[in-house]
A tleap script that builds the chain and sets N, CA, C and O, in Angstrom:
source leaprc.protein.ff14SB
mol = sequence {
  NMET LYS ALA PRO ARG VAL THR LEU ASP GLN
  TRP ARG THR LEU GLN ALA VAL VAL ASP HIE
  GLY GLY PHE ALA GLN ALA ALA GLU ALA LEU
  HIE ARG SER GLN SER SER VAL SER TYR THR
  VAL ALA ARG MET GLN ASP GLN LEU GLY VAL
  PRO LEU LEU ARG CILE
}
set mol.1.N position { 18.948 -12.208 -10.535 }
set mol.1.CA position { 18.267 -11.175 -9.772 }
set mol.1.C position { 17.092 -11.802 -9.025 }
set mol.1.O position { 16.323 -12.586 -9.580 }
set mol.2.N position { 16.982 -11.441 -7.773 }
set mol.2.CA position { 15.922 -11.980 -6.926 }
set mol.2.C position { 14.612 -11.206 -7.116 }
set mol.2.O position { 14.612 -9.976 -7.183 }
set mol.3.N position { 13.522 -11.923 -7.198 }
set mol.3.CA position { 12.211 -11.281 -7.309 }
set mol.3.C position { 11.825 -10.664 -5.969 }
set mol.3.O position { 12.093 -11.250 -4.920 }
set mol.4.N position { 11.195 -9.481 -5.992 }
set mol.4.CA position { 10.775 -8.858 -4.729 }
set mol.4.C position { 9.721 -9.706 -4.022 }
set mol.4.O position { 8.884 -10.341 -4.664 }
set mol.5.N position { 9.776 -9.706 -2.699 }
set mol.5.CA position { 8.807 -10.469 -1.910 }
set mol.5.C position { 7.729 -9.515 -1.404 }
set mol.5.O position { 7.868 -8.902 -0.345 }
set mol.6.N position { 6.677 -9.405 -2.162 }
set mol.6.CA position { 5.554 -8.555 -1.795 }
set mol.6.C position { 4.504 -9.452 -1.151 }
set mol.6.O position { 4.138 -10.493 -1.697 }
set mol.7.N position { 4.028 -9.033 0.011 }
set mol.7.CA position { 3.078 -9.864 0.748 }
set mol.7.C position { 1.641 -9.624 0.281 }
set mol.7.O position { 1.327 -8.612 -0.346 }
set mol.8.N position { 0.802 -10.570 0.602 }
set mol.8.CA position { -0.619 -10.439 0.300 }
set mol.8.C position { -1.210 -9.239 1.040 }
set mol.8.O position { -2.071 -8.544 0.502 }
set mol.9.N position { -0.757 -8.993 2.261 }
set mol.9.CA position { -1.226 -7.835 3.024 }
set mol.9.C position { -0.878 -6.530 2.307 }
set mol.9.O position { -1.679 -5.595 2.303 }
set mol.10.N position { 0.301 -6.458 1.705 }
set mol.10.CA position { 0.676 -5.254 0.965 }
set mol.10.C position { -0.245 -5.054 -0.239 }
set mol.10.O position { -0.671 -3.932 -0.510 }
set mol.11.N position { -0.553 -6.129 -0.958 }
set mol.11.CA position { -1.464 -6.018 -2.102 }
set mol.11.C position { -2.861 -5.598 -1.647 }
set mol.11.O position { -3.503 -4.770 -2.295 }
set mol.12.N position { -3.333 -6.163 -0.537 }
set mol.12.CA position { -4.657 -5.795 -0.001 }
set mol.12.C position { -4.692 -4.323 0.396 }
set mol.12.O position { -5.682 -3.629 0.163 }
set mol.13.N position { -3.607 -3.860 0.994 }
set mol.13.CA position { -3.535 -2.461 1.415 }
set mol.13.C position { -3.570 -1.540 0.206 }
set mol.13.O position { -4.302 -0.551 0.204 }
set mol.14.N position { -2.792 -1.849 -0.817 }
set mol.14.CA position { -2.801 -1.046 -2.039 }
set mol.14.C position { -4.193 -1.041 -2.664 }
set mol.14.O position { -4.673 0.007 -3.096 }
set mol.15.N position { -4.837 -2.189 -2.716 }
set mol.15.CA position { -6.186 -2.273 -3.278 }
set mol.15.C position { -7.165 -1.415 -2.488 }
set mol.15.O position { -8.032 -0.768 -3.075 }
set mol.16.N position { -7.040 -1.401 -1.176 }
set mol.16.CA position { -7.918 -0.584 -0.333 }
set mol.16.C position { -7.703 0.901 -0.601 }
set mol.16.O position { -8.667 1.667 -0.631 }
set mol.17.N position { -6.459 1.316 -0.795 }
set mol.17.CA position { -6.174 2.729 -1.097 }
set mol.17.C position { -6.855 3.120 -2.403 }
set mol.17.O position { -7.474 4.180 -2.490 }
set mol.18.N position { -6.745 2.281 -3.402 }
set mol.18.CA position { -7.372 2.560 -4.700 }
set mol.18.C position { -8.896 2.542 -4.573 }
set mol.18.O position { -9.566 3.462 -5.043 }
set mol.19.N position { -9.445 1.505 -3.943 }
set mol.19.CA position { -10.898 1.367 -3.818 }
set mol.19.C position { -11.537 2.492 -3.017 }
set mol.19.O position { -12.629 2.953 -3.352 }
set mol.20.N position { -10.861 2.938 -1.959 }
set mol.20.CA position { -11.442 3.931 -1.058 }
set mol.20.C position { -10.994 5.357 -1.355 }
set mol.20.O position { -11.457 6.297 -0.709 }
set mol.21.N position { -10.107 5.527 -2.318 }
set mol.21.CA position { -9.747 6.859 -2.777 }
set mol.21.C position { -8.746 7.614 -1.930 }
set mol.21.O position { -8.644 8.835 -2.054 }
set mol.22.N position { -8.014 6.941 -1.085 }
set mol.22.CA position { -6.992 7.637 -0.305 }
set mol.22.C position { -6.497 6.813 0.866 }
set mol.22.O position { -7.078 5.790 1.228 }
set mol.23.N position { -5.410 7.287 1.445 }
set mol.23.CA position { -4.784 6.574 2.558 }
set mol.23.C position { -5.644 6.598 3.821 }
set mol.23.O position { -5.787 5.577 4.494 }
set mol.24.N position { -6.209 7.744 4.139 }
set mol.24.CA position { -7.015 7.855 5.362 }
set mol.24.C position { -8.269 6.983 5.272 }
set mol.24.O position { -8.630 6.308 6.236 }
set mol.25.N position { -8.924 7.001 4.122 }
set mol.25.CA position { -10.127 6.202 3.941 }
set mol.25.C position { -9.806 4.705 3.969 }
set mol.25.O position { -10.557 3.912 4.537 }
set mol.26.N position { -8.695 4.332 3.358 }
set mol.26.CA position { -8.271 2.927 3.379 }
set mol.26.C position { -7.927 2.498 4.795 }
set mol.26.O position { -8.263 1.390 5.212 }
set mol.27.N position { -7.263 3.367 5.529 }
set mol.27.CA position { -6.899 3.054 6.915 }
set mol.27.C position { -8.140 2.788 7.750 }
set mol.27.O position { -8.177 1.849 8.545 }
set mol.28.N position { -9.146 3.613 7.566 }
set mol.28.CA position { -10.396 3.421 8.310 }
set mol.28.C position { -11.043 2.083 7.943 }
set mol.28.O position { -11.502 1.352 8.821 }
set mol.29.N position { -11.077 1.768 6.660 }
set mol.29.CA position { -11.690 0.517 6.210 }
set mol.29.C position { -10.910 -0.707 6.699 }
set mol.29.O position { -11.497 -1.754 6.972 }
set mol.30.N position { -9.593 -0.570 6.806 }
set mol.30.CA position { -8.739 -1.688 7.227 }
set mol.30.C position { -8.523 -1.742 8.741 }
set mol.30.O position { -7.882 -2.658 9.256 }
set mol.31.N position { -9.069 -0.740 9.448 }
set mol.31.CA position { -8.890 -0.635 10.901 }
set mol.31.C position { -7.412 -0.541 11.268 }
set mol.31.O position { -6.931 -1.217 12.178 }
set mol.32.N position { -6.707 0.317 10.530 }
set mol.32.CA position { -5.287 0.564 10.763 }
set mol.32.C position { -5.060 2.060 10.776 }
set mol.32.O position { -5.946 2.830 10.406 }
set mol.33.N position { -3.875 2.477 11.201 }
set mol.33.CA position { -3.561 3.903 11.186 }
set mol.33.C position { -3.211 4.338 9.762 }
set mol.33.O position { -2.794 3.530 8.932 }
set mol.34.N position { -3.391 5.628 9.503 }
set mol.34.CA position { -3.052 6.171 8.193 }
set mol.34.C position { -1.556 6.007 7.923 }
set mol.34.O position { -1.156 5.702 6.800 }
set mol.35.N position { -0.740 6.209 8.943 }
set mol.35.CA position { 0.706 6.084 8.751 }
set mol.35.C position { 1.101 4.646 8.421 }
set mol.35.O position { 2.041 4.423 7.658 }
set mol.36.N position { 0.398 3.679 8.981 }
set mol.36.CA position { 0.665 2.271 8.683 }
set mol.36.C position { 0.354 1.957 7.220 }
set mol.36.O position { 1.112 1.249 6.556 }
set mol.37.N position { -0.742 2.476 6.734 }
set mol.37.CA position { -1.126 2.262 5.337 }
set mol.37.C position { -0.114 2.939 4.413 }
set mol.37.O position { 0.332 2.344 3.432 }
set mol.38.N position { 0.239 4.168 4.727 }
set mol.38.CA position { 1.211 4.904 3.927 }
set mol.38.C position { 2.560 4.192 3.900 }
set mol.38.O position { 3.181 4.069 2.843 }
set mol.39.N position { 3.008 3.728 5.050 }
set mol.39.CA position { 4.278 3.011 5.150 }
set mol.39.C position { 4.248 1.723 4.326 }
set mol.39.O position { 5.215 1.402 3.636 }
set mol.40.N position { 3.149 0.995 4.400 }
set mol.40.CA position { 3.021 -0.265 3.663 }
set mol.40.C position { 3.132 -0.034 2.161 }
set mol.40.O position { 3.823 -0.783 1.469 }
set mol.41.N position { 2.464 0.987 1.655 }
set mol.41.CA position { 2.513 1.279 0.221 }
set mol.41.C position { 3.909 1.771 -0.173 }
set mol.41.O position { 4.421 1.388 -1.224 }
set mol.42.N position { 4.525 2.608 0.651 }
set mol.42.CA position { 5.874 3.104 0.362 }
set mol.42.C position { 6.884 1.962 0.321 }
set mol.42.O position { 7.758 1.928 -0.545 }
set mol.43.N position { 6.762 1.038 1.252 }
set mol.43.CA position { 7.670 -0.114 1.284 }
set mol.43.C position { 7.474 -0.978 0.043 }
set mol.43.O position { 8.439 -1.486 -0.529 }
set mol.44.N position { 6.228 -1.139 -0.366 }
set mol.44.CA position { 5.925 -1.924 -1.561 }
set mol.44.C position { 6.544 -1.267 -2.801 }
set mol.44.O position { 7.105 -1.956 -3.653 }
set mol.45.N position { 6.443 0.056 -2.900 }
set mol.45.CA position { 7.048 0.789 -4.015 }
set mol.45.C position { 8.554 0.582 -4.037 }
set mol.45.O position { 9.137 0.360 -5.098 }
set mol.46.N position { 9.185 0.655 -2.873 }
set mol.46.CA position { 10.630 0.440 -2.783 }
set mol.46.C position { 11.008 -0.975 -3.214 }
set mol.46.O position { 11.995 -1.171 -3.923 }
set mol.47.N position { 10.229 -1.947 -2.790 }
set mol.47.CA position { 10.513 -3.342 -3.132 }
set mol.47.C position { 10.383 -3.590 -4.636 }
set mol.47.O position { 11.193 -4.306 -5.225 }
set mol.48.N position { 9.371 -3.000 -5.246 }
set mol.48.CA position { 9.115 -3.223 -6.668 }
set mol.48.C position { 9.929 -2.293 -7.563 }
set mol.48.O position { 10.187 -2.605 -8.726 }
set mol.49.N position { 10.333 -1.143 -7.009 }
set mol.49.CA position { 11.130 -0.195 -7.774 }
set mol.49.C position { 10.352 0.614 -8.791 }
set mol.49.O position { 10.922 1.132 -9.751 }
set mol.50.N position { 9.044 0.724 -8.580 }
set mol.50.CA position { 8.198 1.505 -9.484 }
set mol.50.C position { 7.174 2.290 -8.667 }
set mol.50.O position { 6.754 1.839 -7.601 }
set mol.51.N position { 6.766 3.473 -9.165 }
set mol.51.CA position { 5.695 4.195 -8.473 }
set mol.51.C position { 4.372 3.459 -8.659 }
set mol.51.O position { 4.057 2.999 -9.756 }
set mol.52.N position { 3.606 3.352 -7.586 }
set mol.52.CA position { 2.344 2.613 -7.642 }
set mol.52.C position { 1.129 3.516 -7.760 }
set mol.52.O position { 0.096 3.112 -8.295 }
set mol.53.N position { 1.252 4.733 -7.262 }
set mol.53.CA position { 0.126 5.669 -7.287 }
set mol.53.C position { 0.589 7.004 -7.846 }
set mol.53.O position { 1.720 7.429 -7.608 }
set mol.54.N position { -0.276 7.650 -8.579 }
set mol.54.CA position { 0.007 8.985 -9.079 }
set mol.54.C position { -0.910 9.951 -8.354 }
set mol.54.O position { -2.133 9.812 -8.376 }
set mol.55.N position { -0.297 10.933 -7.711 }
set mol.55.CA position { -1.092 11.890 -6.926 }
set mol.55.C position { -1.062 13.242 -7.591 }
set mol.55.O position { -1.669 14.190 -7.092 }
savepdb mol mol.pdb
quit
């Protein structure tokens, strides 16, 4: 079985969501759109096969 290829940018994005308390706040801190942040975290969840955030 191949290990998922999660990028450093994906880990940074997830950390920003946790640190800033949400996707919109993380997007502002990262100078990215909210949809970009949401997509990055969703893709990471799909790659790892586990939920990363509990809402």
